[in-house]
C-alpha positions as CSV (number, residue, x, y, z in Angstrom):
1,M,-4.3,-1.2,219.4
2,D,-2.7,2.2,219.9
3,M,-1.3,4.5,217.2
4,L,2.3,3.7,218.1
5,S,1.7,-0.1,217.5
6,L,0.2,0.6,214.2
7,L,3.1,2.8,213.2
8,N,5.6,0.1,214.2
9,L,3.7,-2.5,212.0
10,L,3.5,0.0,209.2
11,F,7.3,0.3,209.4
12,I,7.7,-3.4,209.2
13,V,5.4,-3.5,206.1
14,I,7.4,-0.7,204.4
15,Y,10.7,-2.4,205.2
16,A,9.3,-5.7,203.7
17,G,8.3,-3.8,200.6
18,L,11.8,-2.4,200.3
19,L,13.2,-5.9,200.7
20,G,10.9,-7.2,198.0
21,L,12.1,-4.5,195.7
22,V,15.8,-5.4,196.3
23,A,15.2,-9.1,196.1
24,P,15.7,-9.6,192.4
25,Y,19.0,-7.8,192.6
26,V,20.5,-9.9,195.3
27,G,19.7,-13.3,193.7
28,I,16.2,-14.1,195.0
29,A,14.5,-13.8,191.6
30,S,13.0,-17.0,190.3
31,K,10.7,-18.1,187.5
32,N,9.0,-20.6,189.9
33,Y,7.1,-18.0,191.9
34,G,5.6,-14.6,191.6
35,S,7.3,-11.3,192.3
36,Y,5.3,-10.6,195.5
37,V,6.4,-13.9,197.2
38,P,9.6,-12.4,198.7
39,T,7.7,-9.4,200.0
40,A,5.0,-11.6,201.5
41,A,7.6,-13.9,203.1
42,A,9.3,-10.8,204.6
43,V,6.0,-9.4,206.0
44,V,4.9,-12.7,207.5
45,S,8.3,-13.4,209.1
46,G,8.6,-9.8,210.4
47,S,5.2,-9.8,211.9
48,A,5.8,-13.2,213.5
49,L,9.2,-12.0,214.9
50,W,7.6,-8.9,216.2
51,I,4.8,-10.8,217.9
52,L,7.3,-13.3,219.4
53,G,9.5,-10.5,220.6
54,T,6.7,-8.6,222.3
55,W,5.4,-11.8,223.9
56,S,8.8,-12.6,225.2
57,G,8.9,-9.2,227.0
58,L,10.8,-7.0,224.6
59,H,9.5,-3.5,224.3
60,Y,9.3,-1.4,221.1
61,D,11.8,1.1,222.3
62,E,14.5,-1.5,222.9
63,A,17.1,-2.1,220.3
64,W,17.0,-5.9,220.5
65,I,13.5,-6.3,219.1
66,W,14.4,-4.0,216.1
67,L,17.7,-5.8,215.6
68,I,16.0,-9.2,215.6
69,V,13.2,-8.1,213.2
70,M,15.4,-6.2,210.8
71,L,18.0,-9.0,210.5
72,G,15.4,-11.8,210.6
73,M,13.2,-10.5,207.8
74,P,15.9,-10.7,205.0
75,A,17.1,-14.1,206.3
76,A,13.6,-15.5,206.4
77,M,12.9,-14.0,203.0
78,W,16.0,-15.7,201.5
79,F,15.4,-19.1,203.0
80,D,11.6,-19.1,202.3
81,T,12.0,-18.2,198.7
82,R,14.7,-20.8,198.2
83,L,12.4,-23.4,199.8
84,I,9.5,-22.4,197.6
85,A,11.6,-22.5,194.4
86,K,13.0,-25.9,195.4
87,K,9.5,-27.4,196.0
88,R,8.1,-26.0,192.8
89,A,11.0,-27.1,190.6
């Protein structure tokens, strides 16, 4: 794995951390799960979207892969935390 790939993954982790910090203020806070669950959901979904994007032939310097990952992470975080809260309630 080269240095540029590691930097891209680090960017995804930092973005997920920022999403996790913002999550309680946009209505994702719940007493049914911990405070790190939204961040973990964002990291897992972002990593999966990045892997699927690269396997489908998208390159890291194309805007499409970044658009898919940056919009898919908050959406997946929203739906995953709602699903977890519903199952635990």
